[in-house]
BAZAVO-278677 format. One record per atom (N, C-alpha, C, O): x, y, z. Coordinates in pm, whole numbers, plus 32768, in hexadecimal, padded with zeros to 4 digits. Each point is the difference from the previous one (the first is absolute). Layout:
REM residues N
XYZ...
END
This chain:
REM residues 134
82AD7F807837807B7FD480577FD4801C808F7FBE8064801B80697F4180427FEF8008808B806F8042804880727FED7FD87F77805F808F8068803F80527FE87FD5808A7F948015803680CE7FAF80077FFF7FD380888054804580678078800B7FE87F568026808880548030805F80487F8B80477FBA7FA7803380C780547FD480497F92802F7FD47FD1808E7FE07F8B8014801E80CC80467FDB7FD3808F7F727FD280057FA280457FD880527F3E805C7F737FD47FFE7FCB7FBE7F8B7F887FE47FF880CD80007FAD7FD47FD07F797FC17F7580137FA97FD97FB280817FDE80B27FC77F7C80147F6C800F80267FB57FA47FDE801A80C080627F79800E80257FB0800C7F807F937FC97FF380A2807B7FB57FB3801C7F78801E7F907FA07FD5800A7F8D806F7F8E809780137F957FA17F7E7FB67FDA7FFB7FAC7FA67F99807B80A87F7D7FC87FDE7FCA80467F8D7FAC7FCA7FB8807E80AD80317FC980547F8880247FBF7F8180757FE67FE57F2A80017FCE80147FC47F758015807F7FA07FA580507FE980E07FBB7FDF801780727FA57FA97FFE7F857FEC80697FC27FDD7F2280187FAB7FFB7F877F698001802C7FA87FF37FAB803D801C80D37F778006802F7FCC808D7FF6803F80567FC27F477FC3807D7FBF80837FE48034807680527FE080737FE280747F71808C8025806E8055805180617FB580507FDC7FAA7F9B80AB8079805680667FC8806280348066806080457FDE7F877F9880A28058803180737FE07FB1807F7F8B7FE2801B80D97FFB80307FF87FCE808B806A803F805580797FF37FEC7F5280538073805E804880597FE87FD680957F8E7FFD802F80E37FE2801C7FFE7FF08088804080748039806C80287FD57F568011808B803C807E80347FE2801080997FA37FC1803380A4808A800F7FE7802080867F8980707FFF7FE680457F9E7FE17FC080CF7F91806E800A803280947FE47FB8805F7FE080C27FA18031804A80907FE68017800F7F62802C806B7FD47FBA7F387FE2802280077F7180827FD87FD0802580167F8D802B7FA980D480807FC87FDE7FE77F797FB87FB77FA98030808F804C7F517FEB7F887FB2804F7F8C80448076800E801D7F457F7D7FFB80467F8A8030801E7FA67F8180707FCF7FF27F2C801C7FB2800F7FBB7F8C7FA380397F947F93802D802280917FD27F637FAC80327F9D80137FC47F72806F7FE37FD37F24800C7FEE80047FCA7F737FA2804E7FAF7F8E8014802B809880197F647FB180547FA080127FC47F7A80717FDD7FDE7F2880147FD380067FD67F79805080677FA880427FD77FA17FB980A7807C804880657FB6805C804D805D7FE880058079807F80367F528052805180537FB3808A80287FE180597FB180087FA480D17FBB807280368045802E808F80307FA580437FD880D07FEA803B802180777FBA7FC6807A7F938029802880B07F75800F7FBF7FBD807A7FE18058806F7FA07FE9804A80B880897FC87FF0805980727F7780387FF17FB27FFC805F802D80397F2F7F6F803F7FEA7F967F9E80257FA58021804C80637F6B7F827F927F9480187FFB7FE880957F918000803580DE7FEB80167FF77FD480807FDD807780657FB27FEA805D807F80817F937FCC807B80507F7080197FF27FB680118062801E7FF17F187F78801D7FEB7F9F7F8F802E7F92801B802E809B7F677FC57FB17F8C80397FF7800A80907F937FEE803680D6802D80107FF6800880947FA5807C80257FB47FFA8061805680707F547FA5806D80197F6F7FE57FEE7FAB802B804E80397F8B7F477F797FDB7FDD7FCD7FA380737F908014802E80BB7F8E7FFF7FD27FA380667FE9804380817FA07FDE804780B680847FDE7FEC804C80797F8A80587FF27FBD801880658021801C7F247F8E80547FEC7F807FB3801B7FAA802E804A804B7F617F7C7F8E7FAB80067FEA7FD280907F8F7FF4802E80E07FF3801A7FED7FD9808B7FD2807580557FB47FED805E8078808A7F837FD6807780487F6980147FE47FB5801B805E80217FDB7F2B7F7080107FDD7FAF7F98804E7F9F8023804380857F677FB57FB77F9380447FF6801580967F987FED803F80CD80387FF18011801F809C7FA98071802E7FB87FFA8063805480717F4C7FB58084800E7F6B7FDD80017FB58037805180207F717F587F6F7FD97FF77FDA7F9780707F8C7FDA800A80D27FFC80457FE27FA0806C80147F747FE87FDF7FAA8052805C803C7F3380237F747FD880817FDE803A8046805A802F7FE17F267FD280777FCD8027805E80207F817FCE800F7F9080B57FFA8086805F80147FA07FFE7F8F7F9B800D7F8E802D7FE480817F4A7FF37F897FA980897FC07FF880668043800E7F9B7F397FDB80827FBA7FE480137FEB7F6D80707FE37FD57F27802B7FD87FFE7FF87F747FA7805E7FC37F91801A803080A380217F5C7FB680627FBD80067FDA7F5D80647FCE7FCC7F38804C7FF87FFF7FE47F6D7FD480897FB87F9D8040802480AE7FE47F7B7FE680797FB47FF17FD47F6A804E7FAF7FCE7F5180857FF27FF07FEB7F727FFB807F7FAD7FB7805F801E80987F9D7F7A7FF980707FA47FB77FD17F837FCA7F927FFC803780C77F9A7FC57FCC7F8280427F887FC57FC17FAE7FBC80C08046805E80587F9C7FBB80497FA0805D80317F987FD57FD7808C80AA804C7FB6805E7FB87FE080827FA78048802E80897F42800E7FD17FDA808B807B7FF9805980677FC77FDE7F86807B80A1807C7FFE80587FD07FCB808C7F9B8028803980B07F877FF07FE07FB78082807A8027806880767FE87FE57F64805080888069802680687FD27FB080837F8E8004802F80D67FB880027FE37FB5807780678024806A8072801A7FDA7F6F7FE980AB80618014806680137F7E804B7F9E7FB8801780DB80288011801B7F9E805F807C8028804B806480277FC47F957FD180BF8068802A80598022809B7FE77FAB8059800880D37FBC7FDB802E808D7FE3800F80187F69803380687FD47F9B7F2F7FD9801B800E7F737F73800A7FB97F977FDD8036807480557F527F9080017FA380217FCA7F7F806D80177FCC7F327F9D7FF9801C7FCA7F7C7FA3803E7F9E7F88800A801A80AA80217F757FA580517F9A800D7FAA7F80806F7FE87FD07F237FED7FFE7FF67FBD7F867FB580527F947F948035801B80A77FD57F667FB6804E7FA07FF67FA37F86805D7FBD7FD47F2780467FF97FE67FA77F817F9E80437FA67FBB805C802D803B7F7C7F577F9A80317FAF7F717FE6803F7FF87FA480517FA3809E7F937F807FE7803D7FCD7F787FD97FAE7FC78049807E80017F4B7FD47F7E7FD880267F8E80697FC27F96800580AC808B8050801D7FA480697FA38019806E7FE4807280247FEB7F2280147F90800A805F8036801F808D80737FE180217F3E8057802980238018809280217F80804880528000805B7F6D7F8E7F7D801D7F7F803C80907FD97FE0804C7FD680577FD6803A7F2A808D7FE17FD880658057805380627FC980337F8B80B37FDA805A805680467FFE7FD1809F80697FFA80417F2B7FEB7FEE80067FCD8087804C7F7D801480437FED80657FB17FB97F3A80417F8380068098801B7FF2804A7FBF804A7FEA80927F688086801E7FEC8032804B808280717FE8802B7F43806A800F80238050807C80177F8C806E806A7FFA803F7F357FB37FD4800F7F98806080757FA87FF180317FD280678004800E7F2180727FAF7FE9807B8050802D80557FD0804B7FB180AB7F8480758053802780058020808E806D800380397F268015800580018021809280257F7B80518047800A80647F887F797F7180207F93804A80927FE37FE580407FCD805C7FF8804B7F3B80947FE87FEB8053805D8059805D7FD480447F8380A07FBB8040807280477FFC7FD680988068800580417F237FD27FF97FED7FEA808E805F7F79801A80497FFA80637FAF7FA87F4880577F8680118097802C8004804C7FD180557FD880837F54809380307FFF8020804E8079806F7FF880357F2D80567FFC802B8050807980037FA2807B8053801680597F5C7F8A7FAF7FFC7FA1807180827FA58000802A7FCE8068801480207F1E80767FAE7FFB8079804E802A80647FC580287F9680C37FCF808180488018801C7FFB80947FA77FFE805580E180007FC4801E8001809A7FE18084802E801480657FBD7FB87F9980BC7FDD80868040807680378055803D7FB6804E7FE180CB7FA38066803980517FD57FFD80927F8C8019802180D17FC980367FE98004808C803680858044806E80317FE67F3D8000806F802F807C803F80677FDB80677FFA7F9E804A806780BE7FB2806C7FEA80627FE9806180787FE380767FEC802A7F5680907FEA804E807080887FFE804F80397F97801C7FF680E18005807A800C80437FDB804280887FC8806D8003805A7F4E806F7FED803680828085802A8035805E7FB07FFF7FB180C7802E807D803380377FE9802180977F9C803E802680C37F96802C7FE6800F80938039807980317FF5801E8077
END
């Protein structure tokens, strides 16, 4: 059964619940969940905070070694493949069985990021109010 965080669900409408993904999480760099989908009921708070921490740790390692901060990282375990990509102030985390290729995860990530950027550009922007008192 799939569990969807209501806010931002349209972003994750790209996720095929019958496909290979186990989780798709869109979060702020602080670990705040924007949108999330998991195949099974799991605490999203744990996933998002640890995913944000992992991404920040890899960025720190790369920068300490003199590299630029990575925009995408891939982690493989014995049974899973995880792709994390940063865009703007958000991070997208995709988790799938290792049988799902890195190319597949990158393709899904591109589609979700493209949809999110289109949504963000269509939103009306708040205008700053300036009050001048004499």
